[in-house]
C-alpha positions as CSV (number, residue, x, y, z in Angstrom):
1,X,67.3,116.3,103.0
2,X,67.4,119.6,104.9
3,X,67.8,122.6,102.6
4,X,70.8,123.7,104.7
5,X,72.5,120.4,103.7
6,X,71.7,120.7,100.0
7,X,74.9,121.6,98.2
8,X,73.4,121.7,94.7
9,X,71.7,125.1,94.8
10,X,73.6,127.7,97.0
11,X,76.4,129.8,95.4
12,X,79.5,127.6,95.0
13,X,81.8,129.9,96.9
14,X,79.5,130.0,99.8
15,X,79.2,126.2,99.9
16,X,83.0,125.9,99.9
17,X,83.4,128.5,102.7
18,X,80.7,126.8,104.8
19,X,82.4,123.4,104.5
20,X,86.0,124.6,104.6
21,X,86.1,126.9,107.5
22,X,85.0,124.4,110.2
23,X,87.4,121.8,108.7
24,X,90.3,124.2,109.0
25,X,89.8,124.3,112.7
26,X,89.4,120.5,112.9
27,X,92.5,119.9,110.8
28,X,94.5,122.4,112.8
29,X,93.5,120.5,115.9
30,X,94.5,117.1,114.4
31,X,97.8,118.3,113.0
32,X,98.6,120.1,116.2
33,X,98.7,116.6,117.8
34,X,101.5,115.6,115.4
35,X,103.4,118.8,116.2
36,X,102.9,118.4,120.0
37,X,104.0,114.8,119.9
38,X,107.1,115.9,117.9
39,X,107.8,118.7,120.3
40,X,107.7,116.6,123.5
41,X,109.4,113.6,122.0
42,X,112.2,115.9,120.8
43,X,112.8,116.8,124.4
44,X,113.8,113.2,125.0
45,X,116.7,113.5,122.5
46,X,117.6,113.4,118.8
47,X,117.4,109.5,118.7
48,X,113.8,109.7,119.9
49,X,113.0,112.4,117.3
50,X,114.5,110.2,114.6
51,X,112.5,107.2,115.8
52,X,109.3,109.2,115.5
53,X,110.3,110.4,112.0
54,X,110.8,106.8,110.9
55,X,107.4,105.9,112.2
56,X,105.7,108.8,110.3
57,X,105.4,107.2,106.9
58,X,103.9,104.0,108.5
59,X,101.3,106.0,110.5
60,X,100.5,108.2,107.5
61,X,100.0,105.1,105.3
62,X,97.5,103.6,107.8
63,X,95.8,106.9,108.2
64,X,95.6,107.2,104.4
65,X,94.0,103.8,104.2
66,X,91.3,105.1,106.6
67,X,90.9,108.3,104.6
68,X,90.5,106.2,101.4
69,X,87.8,104.0,103.0
70,X,86.0,107.2,104.2
71,X,86.3,108.7,100.7
72,X,84.8,105.7,99.1
73,X,81.9,105.7,101.6
74,X,81.4,109.5,101.3
75,X,81.5,109.4,97.5
76,X,78.7,106.8,97.3
77,X,76.6,108.4,100.0
78,X,76.9,112.0,98.7
79,X,75.8,110.9,95.2
80,X,72.9,109.0,96.7
81,X,71.9,112.1,98.7
82,X,72.3,114.3,95.6
83,X,69.8,112.0,93.8
84,X,67.5,112.0,96.8
85,X,67.8,108.3,97.5
86,X,67.9,108.4,101.3
87,X,67.3,104.7,102.0
88,X,70.3,103.7,99.8
89,X,72.5,106.3,101.5
90,X,71.7,104.8,104.9
91,X,72.4,101.3,103.6
92,X,75.7,102.4,102.1
93,X,76.7,104.2,105.4
94,X,76.1,101.1,107.5
95,X,77.9,98.7,105.1
96,X,80.9,101.0,104.8
97,X,81.4,101.0,108.6
98,X,81.2,97.2,108.7
99,X,83.8,97.1,105.8
100,X,86.1,99.5,107.7
101,X,86.0,97.4,110.9
102,X,86.9,94.2,108.9
103,X,89.8,95.9,107.1
104,X,91.2,97.7,110.0
105,X,91.4,94.7,112.3
106,X,93.5,92.8,109.7
107,X,95.8,95.8,109.3
108,X,96.2,96.3,113.0
109,X,97.1,92.7,113.7
110,X,99.5,92.4,110.7
111,X,101.2,95.7,111.6
112,X,101.6,94.9,115.3
113,X,103.3,91.6,114.4
114,X,105.7,93.2,111.9
115,X,106.7,96.5,113.6
116,X,110.5,96.0,113.4
117,X,110.6,94.7,109.8
118,X,108.6,97.8,108.7
119,X,110.9,100.2,110.4
120,X,114.0,98.4,109.2
121,X,112.8,98.7,105.6
122,X,112.8,102.5,106.2
123,X,116.4,102.5,107.3
124,X,115.9,102.5,111.1
125,X,118.6,100.6,113.1
126,X,120.1,100.1,116.5
127,X,118.6,102.2,119.3
128,X,116.4,104.2,116.9
129,X,114.8,101.0,115.7
130,X,114.1,99.9,119.2
131,X,112.6,103.2,120.2
132,X,110.4,103.3,117.0
133,X,109.2,99.7,117.7
134,X,108.2,100.7,121.3
135,X,106.1,103.6,119.9
136,X,104.5,101.7,117.0
137,X,103.4,98.7,119.0
138,X,101.0,100.9,121.0
139,X,100.1,102.9,118.0
140,X,98.9,99.8,116.2
141,X,96.6,98.9,119.1
142,X,95.0,102.3,118.6
143,X,94.4,101.8,114.9
144,X,90.8,100.5,115.1
145,X,89.9,103.5,117.2
146,X,91.5,105.8,114.6
147,X,89.9,104.4,111.5
148,X,86.3,103.9,112.4
149,X,85.8,107.6,113.5
150,X,87.5,108.8,110.3
151,X,85.0,106.8,108.2
152,X,82.1,108.1,110.4
153,X,83.2,111.7,110.1
154,X,83.5,111.4,106.3
155,X,80.0,110.1,106.2
156,X,78.7,113.0,108.2
157,X,80.5,115.5,105.9
158,X,79.0,113.8,102.9
159,X,75.5,115.0,103.8
160,X,76.8,118.6,104.1
161,X,77.6,118.8,107.8
162,X,81.2,119.9,108.5
163,X,80.5,121.4,111.9
164,X,80.2,118.2,114.0
165,X,83.1,116.4,112.4
166,X,85.3,119.3,113.1
167,X,84.1,119.6,116.7
168,X,84.9,115.9,117.3
169,X,88.4,116.4,115.8
170,X,89.0,119.4,118.0
171,X,87.9,117.5,121.1
172,X,90.0,114.5,120.3
173,X,93.1,116.8,119.7
174,X,92.5,118.6,123.0
175,X,92.5,115.4,124.9
176,X,95.6,114.2,123.1
177,X,97.5,117.4,123.6
178,X,96.7,117.5,127.4
179,X,97.5,113.8,128.0
180,X,100.7,113.4,125.8
181,X,103.2,115.4,128.0
182,X,101.8,113.8,131.2
183,X,102.2,110.3,129.8
184,X,105.6,111.0,128.3
185,X,107.2,112.6,131.4
186,X,104.9,111.5,134.2
187,X,102.9,113.6,136.7
188,X,102.0,112.8,140.2
189,X,101.1,109.1,140.5
190,X,101.3,108.7,136.7
191,X,104.7,107.2,135.7
192,X,106.8,108.4,132.8
193,X,106.2,106.2,129.7
194,X,108.9,107.9,127.6
195,X,108.2,107.7,123.9
196,X,105.4,105.2,124.5
197,X,103.5,108.0,126.2
198,X,103.0,109.8,122.8
199,X,101.3,106.7,121.4
200,X,99.2,106.2,124.6
201,X,97.9,109.7,124.4
202,X,96.7,109.0,120.9
203,X,95.0,105.7,122.0
204,X,93.2,107.4,124.9
205,X,91.9,110.3,122.7
206,X,90.8,108.0,119.8
207,X,88.7,105.7,122.1
208,X,86.6,108.7,123.1
209,X,86.4,109.9,119.5
210,X,85.0,106.6,118.4
211,X,82.0,106.9,120.7
212,X,81.4,110.6,119.9
213,X,81.5,110.0,116.1
214,X,79.1,107.0,116.2
215,X,76.7,108.9,118.4
216,X,76.5,111.7,115.9
217,X,76.1,109.4,113.0
218,X,73.4,107.3,114.6
219,X,71.4,109.9,116.7
220,X,71.8,113.2,114.8
221,X,72.3,112.2,111.2
222,X,70.3,108.9,111.3
223,X,72.6,107.4,108.7
224,X,72.9,103.9,110.2
225,X,70.4,101.1,109.4
226,X,69.9,98.5,112.1
227,X,68.3,96.2,109.5
228,X,70.8,93.3,108.8
229,X,71.4,93.0,105.1
230,X,71.6,89.6,103.5
231,X,75.0,88.2,102.6
232,X,74.4,88.9,99.0
233,X,73.3,92.5,99.6
234,X,76.3,93.1,101.9
235,X,78.8,91.7,99.4
236,X,77.2,93.7,96.6
237,X,77.4,96.9,98.7
238,X,81.0,96.2,99.6
239,X,81.9,95.6,95.9
240,X,80.3,99.0,95.1
241,X,82.1,100.7,97.9
242,X,85.5,99.1,97.2
243,X,85.3,100.2,93.5
244,X,85.8,103.7,94.9
245,X,87.5,103.0,98.2
246,X,90.3,100.8,96.9
247,X,91.7,103.3,94.4
248,X,91.0,106.2,96.8
249,X,92.8,104.4,99.6
250,X,95.6,103.6,97.2
251,X,95.8,107.2,96.1
252,X,95.9,108.4,99.7
253,X,98.6,105.9,100.5
254,X,100.8,106.8,97.5
255,X,102.1,110.0,99.1
256,X,103.1,108.6,102.5
257,X,104.6,105.5,100.8
258,X,106.7,107.8,98.6
259,X,107.6,109.8,101.6
260,X,108.8,106.5,103.1
261,X,111.0,106.0,100.1
262,X,112.4,109.5,100.3
263,X,113.0,109.0,104.0
264,X,115.1,106.0,103.1
265,X,116.9,108.1,100.5
266,X,117.6,110.9,103.0
267,X,118.7,108.2,105.6
268,X,121.9,107.9,103.5
269,X,122.8,111.4,104.7
270,X,122.5,110.3,108.4
271,X,120.0,110.1,111.3
272,X,120.1,113.9,111.8
273,X,119.0,114.5,108.2
274,X,116.1,112.1,108.8
275,X,115.2,114.0,112.0
276,X,115.3,117.3,110.1
277,X,113.1,115.9,107.3
278,X,110.6,114.5,109.7
279,X,110.4,117.8,111.6
280,X,110.1,119.9,108.5
281,X,107.4,117.7,106.9
282,X,105.3,117.9,110.1
283,X,105.5,121.7,110.0
284,X,104.7,121.6,106.3
285,X,101.6,119.5,106.9
286,X,100.4,122.0,109.5
287,X,101.1,124.8,107.0
288,X,98.9,123.4,104.2
289,X,95.8,123.1,106.4
290,X,93.6,125.4,104.2
291,X,94.3,123.2,101.2
292,X,93.6,120.0,103.2
293,X,90.3,121.6,104.3
294,X,89.5,122.5,100.7
295,X,90.0,118.9,99.7
296,X,87.5,117.8,102.4
297,X,85.0,120.4,101.2
298,X,85.2,119.8,97.5
299,X,84.2,116.1,98.0
300,X,80.6,116.6,99.2
301,X,80.1,119.5,96.8
302,X,81.3,117.4,93.8
303,X,79.4,114.3,94.9
304,X,76.0,115.9,95.4
305,X,76.2,118.0,92.2
306,X,77.4,115.0,90.2
307,X,74.3,113.1,91.5
308,X,72.2,116.0,90.6
309,X,73.8,116.3,87.1
310,X,75.2,119.8,87.8
311,X,78.8,119.5,86.5
312,X,79.3,123.2,85.9
313,X,79.1,123.8,89.6
314,X,81.9,121.2,90.1
315,X,84.1,123.1,87.6
316,X,83.4,126.4,89.4
317,X,84.3,124.8,92.7
318,X,87.6,123.4,91.4
319,X,88.6,126.7,89.8
320,X,88.0,128.6,93.1
321,X,89.9,126.0,95.0
322,X,92.9,126.1,92.7
323,X,93.2,129.9,93.0
324,X,92.9,129.6,96.8
325,X,95.8,127.2,96.8
326,X,97.9,129.7,94.9
327,X,97.0,132.6,97.1
328,X,97.6,130.6,100.3
329,X,101.0,129.5,99.1
330,X,102.1,133.1,98.6
331,X,101.1,134.0,102.1
332,X,102.7,130.8,103.5
333,X,106.0,131.3,101.8
334,X,106.4,134.9,103.2
335,X,105.4,133.7,106.7
336,X,107.8,130.8,106.8
337,X,110.7,132.8,105.3
338,X,110.7,135.0,108.4
339,X,109.3,132.7,111.1
340,X,110.6,129.3,110.2
341,X,113.8,129.7,112.2
342,X,111.9,130.5,115.4
343,X,109.4,127.6,114.8
344,X,112.2,125.1,114.2
345,X,114.3,126.1,117.2
346,X,111.3,125.2,119.4
347,X,111.6,121.6,118.4
348,X,115.3,121.0,118.2
349,X,118.5,122.6,119.5
350,X,120.8,120.4,117.3
351,X,122.4,122.8,114.7
352,X,122.6,120.1,112.1
353,X,118.9,119.3,112.5
354,X,117.7,122.9,112.6
355,X,119.8,124.0,109.6
356,X,118.5,121.2,107.3
357,X,114.9,121.7,108.5
358,X,115.2,125.4,107.8
359,X,116.6,124.7,104.3
360,X,113.5,122.5,103.5
361,X,111.1,125.2,104.7
362,X,112.9,127.8,102.6
363,X,112.7,125.8,99.4
364,X,109.4,123.7,99.5
365,X,106.7,126.2,100.6
366,X,106.7,128.3,97.4
367,X,105.7,125.1,95.5
368,X,103.0,123.6,97.7
369,X,100.2,125.1,95.6
370,X,100.9,122.3,93.2
371,X,100.4,119.7,95.9
372,X,97.2,121.5,96.9
373,X,95.8,121.2,93.4
374,X,96.6,117.5,93.4
375,X,94.8,116.7,96.6
376,X,91.8,118.9,95.7
377,X,91.4,117.4,92.2
378,X,91.8,113.9,93.5
379,X,89.1,114.5,96.2
380,X,86.7,115.9,93.6
381,X,87.2,113.0,91.2
382,X,86.9,110.4,94.0
383,X,83.6,111.9,95.0
384,X,82.1,111.7,91.5
385,X,83.0,108.0,91.3
386,X,86.2,108.4,89.2
387,X,88.5,107.1,91.9
388,X,91.0,105.7,89.3
389,X,91.5,109.1,87.9
390,X,92.1,110.4,91.5
391,X,94.6,107.7,92.0
392,X,96.3,108.7,88.8
393,X,96.7,112.2,90.1
394,X,98.6,111.0,93.1
395,X,100.7,108.6,91.1
396,X,101.7,111.4,88.7
397,X,102.7,113.7,91.5
398,X,104.4,111.2,93.9
399,X,105.5,108.2,92.0
400,X,106.4,109.8,88.7
401,X,107.9,113.1,89.9
402,X,108.4,113.2,93.7
403,X,110.5,110.1,94.2
404,X,112.5,110.1,90.9
405,X,113.4,113.8,91.3
406,X,114.3,113.3,95.0
407,X,116.5,110.4,94.0
408,X,118.2,112.5,91.3
409,X,118.8,115.2,93.8
410,X,120.4,112.7,96.2
411,X,122.8,111.8,93.4
412,X,124.5,115.1,94.0
413,X,125.3,114.1,97.5
414,X,123.6,117.2,98.9
415,X,120.3,117.1,100.7
416,X,119.4,120.5,99.2
417,X,119.0,119.0,95.8
418,X,116.6,116.5,97.2
419,X,114.4,119.4,98.4
420,X,114.7,121.1,95.0
421,X,113.5,117.9,93.4
422,X,110.4,117.8,95.7
423,X,109.6,121.4,94.8
424,X,109.8,120.7,91.1
425,X,107.5,117.7,91.6
426,X,104.9,119.9,93.2
427,X,105.0,122.5,90.4
428,X,105.0,120.3,87.4
429,X,102.3,117.9,88.6
430,X,100.1,120.8,89.8
431,X,100.0,122.5,86.4
432,X,99.4,119.3,84.5
433,X,96.5,118.2,86.8
434,X,94.8,121.6,87.0
435,X,94.6,121.7,83.2
436,X,93.5,118.1,82.7
437,X,90.8,118.1,85.4
438,X,89.0,121.2,84.1
439,X,89.3,120.0,80.5
440,X,87.8,116.6,81.4
441,X,84.9,118.0,83.3
442,X,84.1,120.6,80.6
443,X,84.2,117.8,78.0
444,X,81.9,115.7,80.1
445,X,79.4,118.6,80.6
446,X,79.3,119.2,76.9
447,X,78.7,115.5,76.1
448,X,75.9,115.4,78.6
449,X,74.3,118.5,77.2
450,X,74.2,116.8,73.7
451,X,72.4,113.7,75.1
């Protein structure tokens, strides 16, 4: 392994900076797509925006499945790299891509055939249901082209290279951003596809991303083996990968699934409240980019150092990451307090939608450091092979606090109390997980030192 890819020796803060900064740009690009889609779809009307909001938990759930598969693959590969087992790393990379292809094809077919039931479960009805179904049918066709590159990019990051994955993400986003308004509204000989245009833009960009990611993985990183494994070897490899990927995927799916439940709760306040919630959460996802980038960076750092038996470096990485989450939240809260009205007004002119979206962005941002701690801690534990612990972190934040506190807030028949419940969920879970994660790693390091 190249010394520039070795994450077990350089200062921890430098490793985190090296991996985080490129990913910030990549994640900005990816989340910009969501905002751009939201902006142009909102120009079609409030019903179209509500339809897109109802689809958001479904698309996030599938994306989270892909992230989970990537996390499982990257966890196994980074630990193999940390222990200098290059051949095993290559075998795991190849088998993880094959596993991803099998899983995603099943998901795409099942999702395509059940679009309306899925959206109906979330509370969509009438014209909004029909618009959402038109968008989602095309989106499900794009799923294979979404998932495979996500796994490939996770594998590339696992060996300490964050530059090329971020470049692929930026290129994909640029194509998507350029093509989306053209496909929605039409241009020249290209007809207007309405809300379907947003999904077609995603499909077009992801097809190109697939080929770029595989080219980097095969030619540059040389992480793919063209030797066919026996059935027994393949199944053994899949079992090993799934032991991490399954709980990691479940963990990544907990949050969007709980968002889906909260969306259904908010639907009781009306379609405009759903539109406001969907708009505000998209802006929120964009705003927490540094924390998402940190969660991408801590994985390779934790995996390689766990493989090299350097637990103290993982502890240092988590402590630095947690404090970065707190600092970023302070800056974010101040920014959104002053600029949220201008940002929201660019996406909707409906006073009911803009007022509730603004209320969300005045209450939630001060608490997102807690959410940042959850995703960083989960990423670290996934990468060291403790994916069930990572899953537990997501369950604590989302299922134990986020949904129940949101439901209790809704009992007051005021959407503001739902938002307060979400903020409390972030704070309580963040404190609990920060304390436990550091304690567990310190205890493990002490036990290893005694043996």
